[in-house]
MARBA-3410 file (N, C-alpha, C, O; in Angstrom, 1 decimal):
206
9.4,-11.0,-1.7,8.5,-10.5,-0.6,9.1,-11.0,0.7,9.5,-12.1,0.9 ~ 9.0,-10.1,1.7,9.5,-10.4,3.0,8.6,-11.4,3.7,7.4,-11.5,3.5 ~ 9.2,-12.3,4.5,8.5,-13.3,5.2,8.8,-13.3,6.7,10.0,-13.2,7.1 ~ 7.7,-13.3,7.5,7.9,-13.4,9.0,7.4,-14.8,9.4,6.5,-15.3,8.8 ~ 8.0,-15.2,10.5,7.6,-16.5,11.1,6.9,-16.4,12.4,7.2,-15.5,13.2
6.0,-17.3,12.7,5.3,-17.4,14.0,4.8,-18.8,14.2,4.6,-19.5,13.2 ~ 4.6,-19.1,15.4,4.1,-20.4,15.8,2.7,-20.4,16.3,2.2,-19.4,16.8 ~ 2.0,-21.5,16.1,0.7,-21.7,16.6,0.4,-23.2,16.9,1.2,-24.0,16.6 ~ -0.7,-23.4,17.6,-1.0,-24.8,18.1,-2.4,-25.1,17.5,-3.3,-24.3,17.6 ~ -2.5,-26.3,17.0,-3.8,-26.8,16.5,-4.8,-26.9,17.6,-4.5,-27.3,18.7
-6.0,-26.6,17.3,-7.1,-26.6,18.2,-7.7,-28.0,18.2,-8.0,-28.6,17.2 ~ -8.0,-28.5,19.4,-8.6,-29.8,19.6,-10.1,-29.7,19.5,-10.8,-30.5,19.0 ~ -10.6,-28.5,20.0,-12.1,-28.3,20.0,-12.3,-27.0,19.3,-11.6,-26.0,19.4 ~ -13.4,-26.9,18.5,-13.8,-25.7,17.7,-15.2,-25.3,18.1,-16.1,-26.2,18.0 ~ -15.3,-24.1,18.6,-16.7,-23.6,19.0,-16.5,-22.3,19.7,-15.4,-21.9,20.1
-17.7,-21.7,20.0,-17.7,-20.4,20.6,-17.1,-20.5,22.1,-16.4,-19.6,22.5 ~ -17.5,-21.5,22.8,-17.1,-21.7,24.2,-15.6,-21.9,24.2,-14.9,-21.3,25.1 ~ -15.0,-22.7,23.3,-13.6,-22.9,23.3,-12.8,-21.6,22.9,-11.8,-21.3,23.4 ~ -13.4,-20.9,21.9,-12.8,-19.7,21.5,-12.7,-18.6,22.6,-11.7,-17.9,22.7 ~ -13.8,-18.5,23.4,-13.8,-17.6,24.5,-12.8,-18.0,25.5,-12.1,-17.1,26.1
-12.6,-19.3,25.8,-11.7,-19.7,26.8,-10.2,-19.4,26.3,-9.4,-19.0,27.1 ~ -10.0,-19.5,25.0,-8.7,-19.2,24.5,-8.4,-17.7,24.6,-7.3,-17.3,25.0 ~ -9.4,-16.8,24.3,-9.2,-15.4,24.4,-8.9,-15.0,25.9,-8.1,-14.1,26.1 ~ -9.5,-15.6,26.8,-9.3,-15.3,28.2,-7.9,-15.7,28.7,-7.4,-15.2,29.7 ~ -7.2,-16.5,27.9,-5.8,-16.9,28.2,-4.8,-16.1,27.4,-3.6,-16.4,27.4
-5.3,-15.1,26.6,-4.4,-14.3,25.8,-4.1,-14.9,24.5,-3.1,-14.5,23.9 ~ -4.9,-15.8,24.0,-4.7,-16.5,22.7,-5.8,-16.0,21.8,-6.9,-15.5,22.2 ~ -5.5,-16.2,20.5,-6.5,-15.8,19.4,-6.8,-16.9,18.5,-5.9,-17.6,18.0 ~ -8.1,-17.3,18.4,-8.5,-18.4,17.4,-8.2,-18.0,16.0,-8.4,-16.8,15.6 ~ -7.6,-18.9,15.2,-7.3,-18.6,13.8,-7.7,-19.8,12.9,-7.9,-20.9,13.4
-7.7,-19.5,11.6,-8.0,-20.5,10.6,-7.0,-20.3,9.5,-6.8,-19.1,9.0 ~ -6.4,-21.3,8.9,-5.7,-21.2,7.7,-6.4,-22.0,6.6,-6.7,-23.2,6.8 ~ -6.8,-21.4,5.5,-7.5,-22.0,4.4,-6.4,-22.5,3.4,-5.7,-21.7,2.8 ~ -6.4,-23.8,3.2,-5.4,-24.4,2.4,-5.9,-25.2,1.3,-7.2,-25.4,1.1 ~ -5.1,-25.8,0.5,-5.5,-26.6,-0.7,-6.2,-27.9,-0.2,-7.2,-28.3,-0.8
-5.8,-28.4,0.9,-6.4,-29.6,1.4,-7.5,-29.4,2.4,-8.0,-30.4,3.0 ~ -7.9,-28.1,2.7,-8.9,-27.9,3.6,-8.5,-26.8,4.6,-7.6,-26.1,4.5 ~ -9.3,-26.8,5.7,-9.1,-25.8,6.8,-8.4,-26.4,7.9,-8.5,-27.6,8.3 ~ -7.5,-25.6,8.6,-6.9,-26.0,9.8,-7.1,-24.9,10.9,-6.8,-23.7,10.7 ~ -7.7,-25.3,12.0,-8.0,-24.4,13.1,-6.9,-24.4,14.1,-6.4,-25.5,14.5
-6.4,-23.3,14.5,-5.3,-23.2,15.4,-5.4,-21.9,16.3,-6.3,-21.1,16.0 ~ -4.6,-21.8,17.2,-4.5,-20.5,18.0,-3.1,-20.1,18.2,-2.2,-20.9,18.1 ~ -2.9,-18.8,18.4,-1.6,-18.2,18.6,-1.7,-17.1,19.7,-2.8,-16.6,19.9 ~ -0.6,-16.7,20.2,-0.6,-15.7,21.2,-1.0,-14.3,20.6,-0.5,-13.9,19.6 ~ -1.9,-13.6,21.4,-2.4,-12.3,20.8,-1.3,-11.3,20.6,-1.3,-10.5,19.6
-0.2,-11.3,21.4,0.9,-10.3,21.3,1.7,-10.6,20.0,2.1,-9.6,19.3 ~ 1.9,-11.8,19.7,2.6,-12.2,18.5,1.8,-11.8,17.2,2.4,-11.4,16.3 ~ 0.5,-12.1,17.3,-0.3,-11.8,16.1,-0.5,-10.3,15.9,-0.5,-9.8,14.8 ~ -0.6,-9.6,17.0,-0.8,-8.1,16.9,0.3,-7.4,16.2,0.1,-6.4,15.6 ~ 1.5,-8.0,16.4,2.7,-7.4,15.7,2.6,-7.3,14.2,3.1,-6.5,13.5
1.8,-8.3,13.7,1.6,-8.3,12.2,0.8,-7.2,11.7,0.7,-6.9,10.5 ~ 0.1,-6.5,12.6,-0.9,-5.4,12.2,-0.4,-4.0,12.6,-1.1,-3.1,12.4 ~ 0.8,-3.9,13.1,1.3,-2.6,13.6,2.4,-2.1,12.6,3.1,-1.2,13.0 ~ 2.4,-2.5,11.4,3.3,-2.0,10.4,2.6,-1.8,9.0,1.7,-2.6,8.7 ~ 3.0,-0.8,8.3,2.4,-0.6,7.0,2.9,-1.6,5.9,2.4,-1.7,4.8
4.0,-2.3,6.2,4.6,-3.2,5.3,3.7,-4.4,5.0,2.8,-4.8,5.8 ~ 3.9,-5.0,3.9,3.2,-6.3,3.5,4.2,-7.4,3.5,5.4,-7.2,3.2 ~ 3.8,-8.6,3.9,4.7,-9.7,4.0,3.9,-11.0,4.0,2.7,-11.0,4.2 ~ 4.6,-12.1,3.8,4.0,-13.5,4.0,4.3,-13.9,5.4,5.2,-13.4,6.1 ~ 3.5,-14.8,5.8,3.6,-15.4,7.2,3.8,-16.9,7.1,3.0,-17.6,6.6
5.0,-17.3,7.6,5.3,-18.7,7.7,4.8,-19.3,9.0,5.4,-19.0,10.1 ~ 3.8,-20.0,9.0,3.2,-20.6,10.2,3.8,-21.9,10.5,4.0,-22.8,9.7 ~ 4.2,-22.1,11.8,4.7,-23.4,12.3,3.6,-23.9,13.2,3.5,-23.5,14.3 ~ 2.8,-24.9,12.7,1.7,-25.5,13.4,2.1,-26.9,13.9,2.0,-27.8,13.1 ~ 2.5,-27.0,15.2,2.9,-28.2,15.7,4.0,-28.9,14.9,3.9,-30.2,14.7
5.0,-28.2,14.4,6.1,-28.7,13.7,5.9,-28.7,12.2,6.9,-29.0,11.4 ~ 4.7,-28.4,11.7,4.5,-28.3,10.2,4.5,-26.9,9.8,3.7,-26.1,10.3 ~ 5.3,-26.5,8.8,5.4,-25.2,8.3,4.5,-25.0,7.1,4.5,-25.8,6.1 ~ 3.8,-23.8,7.1,2.9,-23.5,6.0,3.1,-22.0,5.6,3.1,-21.1,6.5 ~ 3.4,-21.7,4.4,3.6,-20.3,3.9,2.2,-19.7,3.6,1.4,-20.3,2.8
1.9,-18.6,4.3,0.5,-18.1,4.1,0.6,-16.5,4.0,1.7,-15.9,4.0 ~ -0.6,-16.0,3.8,-0.8,-14.5,3.8,-2.0,-14.3,4.7,-2.9,-15.1,4.8 ~ -2.1,-13.1,5.3,-3.3,-12.7,6.1,-4.4,-12.4,5.1,-4.3,-11.6,4.2 ~ -5.5,-13.1,5.4,-6.7,-12.8,4.5,-7.7,-11.9,5.2,-8.2,-11.0,4.5 ~ -7.9,-12.0,6.5,-8.9,-11.2,7.2,-8.6,-11.2,8.7,-8.2,-12.3,9.2
-9.0,-10.2,9.3,-8.8,-10.1,10.8,-10.0,-9.4,11.4,-10.5,-8.4,10.8 ~ -10.4,-9.9,12.6,-11.6,-9.3,13.3,-11.0,-8.7,14.6,-10.3,-9.3,15.4 ~ -11.4,-7.4,14.9,-11.0,-6.7,16.1,-12.2,-6.3,16.9,-13.3,-6.1,16.3 ~ -12.1,-6.3,18.2,-13.2,-5.9,19.1,-13.4,-4.4,18.9,-12.5,-3.6,18.8 ~ -14.7,-4.0,18.7,-15.0,-2.6,18.4,-14.7,-1.6,19.5,-14.4,-0.4,19.2
-14.6,-2.1,20.7,-14.4,-1.2,21.8,-12.9,-1.2,22.3,-12.2,-0.2,22.3 ~ -12.4,-2.4,22.5,-11.1,-2.6,23.1,-10.0,-2.6,22.0,-8.8,-2.3,22.3 ~ -10.4,-3.0,20.8,-9.4,-3.1,19.7,-8.6,-4.4,19.7,-7.7,-4.6,18.9 ~ -9.0,-5.3,20.6,-8.3,-6.6,20.7,-8.6,-7.5,19.5,-9.7,-7.4,19.0 ~ -7.6,-8.3,19.2,-7.8,-9.2,18.1,-8.8,-10.3,18.5,-8.6,-10.9,19.6
-9.8,-10.6,17.7,-10.7,-11.7,18.0,-10.5,-12.9,17.2,-10.8,-14.0,17.6 ~ -10.1,-12.7,15.9,-10.0,-13.9,15.0,-9.1,-13.4,13.8,-9.2,-12.3,13.4 ~ -8.3,-14.4,13.3,-7.5,-14.1,12.1,-7.6,-15.2,11.1,-7.5,-16.4,11.5 ~ -7.9,-14.9,9.9,-7.9,-15.9,8.8,-6.6,-15.8,8.0,-6.2,-14.7,7.6 ~ -6.0,-16.9,7.7,-4.8,-17.0,6.8,-5.2,-17.8,5.6,-6.1,-18.6,5.6
-4.4,-17.5,4.5,-4.6,-18.2,3.2,-3.3,-18.8,2.8,-2.3,-18.2,2.7 ~ -3.3,-20.2,2.6,-2.1,-20.9,2.2,-1.7,-20.5,0.8,-2.5,-20.5,-0.1 ~ -0.4,-20.3,0.6,0.1,-19.9,-0.7,0.6,-21.1,-1.5,1.1,-22.1,-0.9 ~ 0.4,-21.0,-2.8,0.8,-22.1,-3.7,1.7,-21.4,-4.8,1.4,-20.3,-5.3 ~ 2.8,-22.1,-5.2,3.7,-21.5,-6.1,3.1,-21.1,-7.5,3.5,-20.2,-8.1
2.1,-21.9,-7.9,1.5,-21.7,-9.2,0.1,-21.1,-9.2,-0.6,-21.2,-10.2 ~ -0.2,-20.5,-8.1,-1.5,-19.9,-8.0,-1.4,-18.4,-7.6,-0.8,-18.0,-6.6 ~ -1.9,-17.5,-8.5,-1.8,-16.1,-8.3,-2.6,-15.6,-7.1,-3.7,-16.2,-6.8 ~ -2.1,-14.6,-6.5,-2.8,-14.0,-5.3,-3.0,-12.5,-5.5,-2.3,-11.9,-6.4 ~ -3.8,-11.9,-4.8,-4.1,-10.4,-4.8,-3.7,-9.8,-3.5,-4.2,-10.3,-2.4
-2.9,-8.8,-3.5,-2.5,-8.1,-2.3,-2.5,-6.6,-2.5,-2.4,-6.1,-3.6 ~ -2.7,-5.8,-1.4,-2.6,-4.4,-1.4,-1.2,-4.0,-1.0,-0.7,-4.2,0.1 ~ -0.5,-3.4,-2.0,1.0,-3.2,-1.8,1.2,-1.7,-1.6,0.6,-0.8,-2.3 ~ 2.0,-1.3,-0.6,2.2,0.1,-0.3,2.9,0.9,-1.4,3.7,0.4,-2.1 ~ 2.5,2.2,-1.6,3.1,3.1,-2.5,4.1,3.9,-1.8,3.8,4.6,-0.8
5.4,3.9,-2.3,6.5,4.7,-1.7,7.0,5.7,-2.7,7.3,5.3,-3.9 ~ 7.0,7.0,-2.4,7.5,8.0,-3.2,9.0,8.2,-3.0,9.5,8.2,-1.9 ~ 9.7,8.4,-4.1,11.2,8.6,-4.0,11.6,9.8,-4.7,11.1,10.1,-5.8 ~ 12.5,10.6,-4.1,13.1,11.8,-4.8,12.3,13.1,-4.3,11.4,13.0,-3.5 ~ 12.7,14.2,-4.9,12.1,15.5,-4.6,11.5,16.1,-5.8,12.2,16.2,-6.9
10.3,16.5,-5.8,9.6,17.1,-6.9,10.0,18.5,-7.1,9.8,19.3,-6.2 ~ 10.5,18.9,-8.3,10.8,20.3,-8.5,9.5,21.2,-8.5,9.6,22.4,-8.2 ~ 8.4,20.6,-8.9,7.1,21.3,-8.8,6.7,21.7,-7.4,6.2,22.8,-7.2 ~ 7.0,20.8,-6.5,6.7,21.1,-5.0,7.6,22.2,-4.5,7.2,23.0,-3.7 ~ 8.9,22.1,-4.9,9.9,23.1,-4.5,9.5,24.5,-5.0,9.9,25.5,-4.4
8.7,24.6,-6.1,8.3,25.9,-6.6,6.9,26.3,-6.0,6.3,27.3,-6.5 ~ 6.4,25.6,-5.0,5.2,25.9,-4.4,4.0,25.1,-4.7,2.9,25.3,-4.2 ~ 4.2,24.1,-5.6,3.1,23.2,-5.9,2.8,22.2,-4.7,3.6,22.1,-3.8 ~ 1.6,21.6,-4.8,1.2,20.7,-3.7,1.2,19.3,-4.2,0.5,19.0,-5.2 ~ 1.9,18.4,-3.5,2.0,17.0,-3.9,0.7,16.3,-3.4,0.3,16.4,-2.2
0.0,15.6,-4.3,-1.2,14.9,-4.0,-1.0,13.4,-4.2,-0.7,12.9,-5.4 ~ -1.1,12.6,-3.2,-0.9,11.1,-3.3,-2.3,10.5,-3.1,-2.8,10.4,-2.0 ~ -2.8,10.0,-4.2,-4.2,9.5,-4.2,-4.3,8.1,-3.6,-5.4,7.8,-3.1 ~ -3.3,7.3,-3.6,-3.3,6.0,-3.1,-2.2,5.7,-2.1,-1.0,6.0,-2.4 ~ -2.5,5.1,-1.0,-1.4,4.7,0.0,-1.0,3.2,-0.4,0.1,2.8,-0.2
-2.0,2.5,-1.0,-1.7,1.1,-1.5,-2.4,0.9,-2.8,-3.4,1.5,-3.1 ~ -1.8,0.0,-3.6,-2.4,-0.4,-4.9,-2.6,-1.9,-4.9,-1.9,-2.7,-4.3 ~ -3.7,-2.3,-5.5,-4.1,-3.7,-5.7,-3.2,-4.3,-6.8,-3.2,-3.9,-7.9 ~ -2.5,-5.4,-6.4,-1.6,-6.1,-7.3,-1.9,-7.6,-7.4,-2.3,-8.2,-6.3 ~ -1.8,-8.1,-8.5,-2.1,-9.6,-8.7,-0.8,-10.2,-9.3,-0.2,-9.7,-10.3
-0.3,-11.3,-8.7,0.9,-11.9,-9.1,1.0,-13.3,-8.5,0.3,-13.6,-7.5 ~ 2.0,-14.1,-9.0,2.4,-15.3,-8.3,3.1,-14.9,-7.0,3.7,-13.9,-7.0 ~ 3.1,-15.7,-6.0,3.7,-15.4,-4.7,5.2,-15.0,-4.9,5.6,-14.1,-4.2 ~ 5.9,-15.6,-5.8,7.4,-15.3,-5.9,7.6,-14.0,-6.6,8.7,-13.4,-6.5 ~ 6.6,-13.5,-7.3,6.7,-12.2,-8.0,6.0,-11.0,-7.4,6.1,-9.9,-7.9
5.4,-11.2,-6.2,4.7,-10.1,-5.5,5.7,-9.1,-5.0,6.6,-9.5,-4.2 ~ 5.6,-7.8,-5.4,6.5,-6.8,-4.8,6.2,-6.4,-3.4,5.0,-6.5,-3.0 ~ 7.2,-6.0,-2.6,7.0,-5.6,-1.3,6.4,-4.1,-1.2,5.7,-3.8,-0.3 ~ 6.7,-3.4,-2.3,6.3,-2.0,-2.4,6.3,-1.5,-3.8,7.0,-2.1,-4.6 ~ 5.6,-0.5,-4.1,5.6,0.1,-5.4,6.3,1.5,-5.3,5.8,2.4,-4.7
7.5,1.6,-5.9,8.3,2.8,-5.8,8.0,3.7,-7.0,8.1,3.3,-8.1 ~ 7.7,5.0,-6.7,7.4,5.9,-7.7,8.4,7.1,-7.6,8.4,7.7,-6.5 ~ 9.2,7.4,-8.6,10.2,8.5,-8.5,9.5,9.7,-9.0,9.0,9.8,-10.1 ~ 9.5,10.8,-8.1,8.8,12.0,-8.4,9.8,13.1,-8.8,9.4,14.3,-8.7 ~ 11.1,12.8,-9.0,12.1,13.8,-9.3,11.9,14.6,-10.5,12.4,15.7,-10.6
11.0,14.2,-11.4,10.7,14.9,-12.7,9.4,15.6,-12.7,9.0,16.2,-13.7 ~ 8.6,15.5,-11.6,7.3,16.0,-11.6,7.3,17.6,-11.4,7.6,18.1,-10.3 ~ 6.8,18.3,-12.4,6.6,19.7,-12.3,5.2,20.0,-11.9,4.4,19.0,-11.7 ~ 4.8,21.2,-11.8,3.5,21.6,-11.4,2.5,21.2,-12.5,2.8,21.4,-13.7 ~ 1.4,20.5,-12.2,0.4,20.0,-13.1,0.8,18.6,-13.7,0.0,18.1,-14.5
2.0,18.1,-13.4,2.4,16.8,-13.8,1.7,15.7,-12.9,1.3,16.0,-11.8 ~ 1.6,14.5,-13.5,1.0,13.4,-12.7,1.6,12.1,-13.2,2.1,12.0,-14.3 ~ 1.4,11.1,-12.3,1.8,9.7,-12.6,0.6,8.8,-12.6,-0.1,8.7,-11.6 ~ 0.3,8.2,-13.7,-0.8,7.3,-13.9,-0.4,5.8,-13.7,0.8,5.6,-13.8 ~ -1.3,4.9,-13.6,-1.0,3.5,-13.5,-0.1,3.1,-14.7,0.8,2.3,-14.5
-0.5,3.5,-15.8,0.2,3.1,-17.1,1.7,3.6,-17.1,2.4,3.1,-17.9 ~ 2.0,4.6,-16.3,3.4,5.1,-16.2,4.3,4.3,-15.3,5.5,4.6,-15.2 ~ 3.7,3.4,-14.5,4.5,2.7,-13.5,4.9,1.3,-14.1,4.0,0.5,-14.6 ~ 6.1,1.0,-14.0,6.6,-0.3,-14.5,6.2,-1.4,-13.7,6.3,-1.4,-12.5 ~ 5.6,-2.4,-14.3,5.1,-3.6,-13.6,5.7,-4.8,-14.2,5.4,-5.2,-15.3
6.7,-5.4,-13.5,7.4,-6.6,-13.9,6.9,-7.8,-13.2,7.0,-8.0,-12.0 ~ 6.4,-8.7,-14.0,5.9,-10.0,-13.5,4.7,-9.9,-12.6,4.4,-10.8,-11.8 ~ 4.0,-8.8,-12.7,2.7,-8.6,-11.9,1.9,-7.6,-12.6,2.3,-6.9,-13.5 ~ 0.6,-7.5,-12.3,-0.3,-6.6,-12.9,-1.1,-5.8,-11.8,-1.3,-6.3,-10.7 ~ -1.4,-4.6,-12.2,-2.2,-3.7,-11.3,-3.7,-4.0,-11.6,-4.1,-4.1,-12.8
-4.5,-4.0,-10.6,-5.9,-4.2,-10.8,-6.6,-2.8,-10.7,-7.6,-2.6,-10.0 ~ -6.1,-1.9,-11.5,-6.6,-0.6,-11.6,-6.6,-0.2,-13.1,-5.9,-0.7,-13.9 ~ -7.5,0.8,-13.4,-7.5,1.3,-14.8,-6.2,2.0,-15.1,-5.6,2.6,-14.3 ~ -5.6,1.8,-16.3,-4.3,2.4,-16.7,-4.3,3.9,-16.6,-3.3,4.5,-16.4 ~ -5.5,4.6,-16.6,-5.6,6.0,-16.6,-5.7,6.6,-15.2,-5.8,7.8,-15.0
-5.8,5.7,-14.2,-6.0,6.1,-12.8,-4.7,6.9,-12.3,-3.6,6.4,-12.5 ~ -4.9,8.1,-11.8,-3.8,8.9,-11.3,-3.4,8.5,-9.9,-4.3,8.4,-9.0 ~ -2.2,8.2,-9.7,-1.7,7.8,-8.4,-1.1,8.9,-7.6,-1.3,9.1,-6.4 ~ -0.3,9.8,-8.2,0.3,10.9,-7.6,0.4,12.1,-8.6,0.6,11.9,-9.8 ~ 0.2,13.3,-8.1,0.3,14.5,-9.0,0.8,15.7,-8.2,0.8,15.7,-6.9
1.1,16.7,-8.9,1.5,18.0,-8.3,0.5,19.0,-8.7,0.5,19.4,-9.9 ~ -0.2,19.6,-7.8,-1.2,20.5,-8.1,-0.7,22.0,-7.9,0.2,22.2,-7.1 ~ -1.3,22.9,-8.6,-0.9,24.3,-8.5,-1.5,24.9,-7.3,-2.6,24.5,-6.8 ~ -0.9,26.0,-6.8,-1.4,26.7,-5.6,-1.2,28.2,-5.9,-0.6,28.6,-6.9 ~ -1.7,29.0,-5.0,-1.5,30.5,-5.2,0.0,30.9,-5.1,0.4,31.9,-5.8
0.7,30.2,-4.3,2.2,30.5,-4.2,3.1,29.8,-5.2,4.3,30.0,-5.1 ~ 2.5,29.1,-6.1,3.3,28.4,-7.1,4.0,29.4,-8.0,3.5,30.4,-8.4 ~ 5.3,29.1,-8.3,6.2,29.9,-9.1,6.3,29.3,-10.5,6.6,28.1,-10.6 ~ 5.9,30.1,-11.5,6.0,29.6,-12.9,7.4,29.8,-13.5,8.0,30.8,-13.2 ~ 7.9,28.8,-14.3,9.2,28.9,-14.9,9.1,29.9,-16.1,10.0,30.6,-16.4
8.0,29.8,-16.8,7.9,30.6,-18.1,7.2,31.9,-17.8,6.4,32.1,-16.9 ~ 7.6,33.0,-18.5,7.0,34.3,-18.4,5.6,34.3,-18.8,5.2,33.5,-19.7 ~ 4.8,35.2,-18.3,3.4,35.3,-18.7,3.3,35.7,-20.1,4.0,36.6,-20.6 ~ 2.4,35.1,-20.8,2.2,35.3,-22.3,1.9,36.8,-22.5,1.0,37.3,-21.9 ~ 2.6,37.4,-23.5,2.4,38.8,-23.9,3.1,39.8,-23.1,3.1,41.0,-23.4
3.9,39.4,-22.0,4.6,40.3,-21.2,5.7,41.0,-22.0,5.9,42.2,-21.8 ~ 6.4,40.3,-22.8,7.5,40.9,-23.5,7.0,41.8,-24.6,7.6,42.9,-24.9 ~ 5.9,41.5,-25.2,5.3,42.3,-26.3,4.8,43.6,-25.7,4.7,44.7,-26.4 ~ 4.3,43.6,-24.4,3.7,44.7,-23.8,4.7,45.8,-23.5,4.4,47.0,-23.6 ~ 6.0,45.5,-23.2,7.0,46.4,-22.9,7.3,47.4,-24.0,7.3,48.6,-23.7
7.6,47.0,-25.2,7.9,47.9,-26.3,6.7,48.8,-26.6,6.9,50.0,-26.9 ~ 5.5,48.3,-26.4,4.3,49.2,-26.7,4.3,50.3,-25.7,3.9,51.4,-26.1 ~ 4.6,50.1,-24.5,4.6,51.1,-23.4,5.7,52.1,-23.7,5.4,53.3,-23.6 ~ 6.9,51.7,-24.2,7.9,52.6,-24.5,7.6,53.5,-25.7,7.9,54.7,-25.7 ~ 6.8,52.9,-26.7,6.4,53.7,-27.8,5.5,54.8,-27.4,5.6,55.9,-28.0
4.6,54.5,-26.5,3.7,55.6,-26.1,4.4,56.7,-25.4,4.0,57.9,-25.5 ~ 5.5,56.3,-24.7,6.3,57.3,-24.0,7.0,58.2,-25.0,7.0,59.4,-24.8 ~ 7.5,57.7,-26.1,8.2,58.4,-27.1,7.2,59.4,-27.8,7.6,60.5,-28.1 ~ 6.0,59.0,-28.0,5.0,59.8,-28.7,4.7,61.1,-27.9,4.5,62.2,-28.5 ~ 4.7,61.0,-26.6,4.4,62.1,-25.7,5.5,63.2,-25.8,5.3,64.4,-25.6
6.8,62.7,-26.0,7.9,63.6,-26.1,7.8,64.5,-27.4,8.6,65.3,-27.7
END
């Protein structure tokens, strides 16, 4: 899993008045929930906002007054009107404790069914995955090179190494649906048999 680093400063005072003063200075109040308890800190809003402008998932290595903590983003609050960050919660990671993350789904290859006029349907942009921090994948890659019209990929068809999906095995992640313009590989049933019959009728008339 990719890791990004950022710095923060521990807060001396905790409260609404102090939080408002920090926001007025371009800072965002934050909390990291760890094994030994909570740590309140603040970080620059521009640095924090970068963490939310990408579809990628990653761990965040926090440097709080010289102490490094490996974390993941747990929750963030945004202003309903301005969209500014108001608060961010982080969760400290432990090597032997499993975590749950939403991992992006990435499609690879070209579907022959789509080339024949079928419509590609991607039911999930992200999938819920449970794993130890060291085994958490950055993305779930699905190869669609063999998908014909009406074919689909279910959760049970996706290889999961050292992690588990928190979805039913029968859940469809991606499929190729038929359309009016779809081209069939196989001839229509009965077409070959119909031709001789037509010829026979022609012969009878002679």
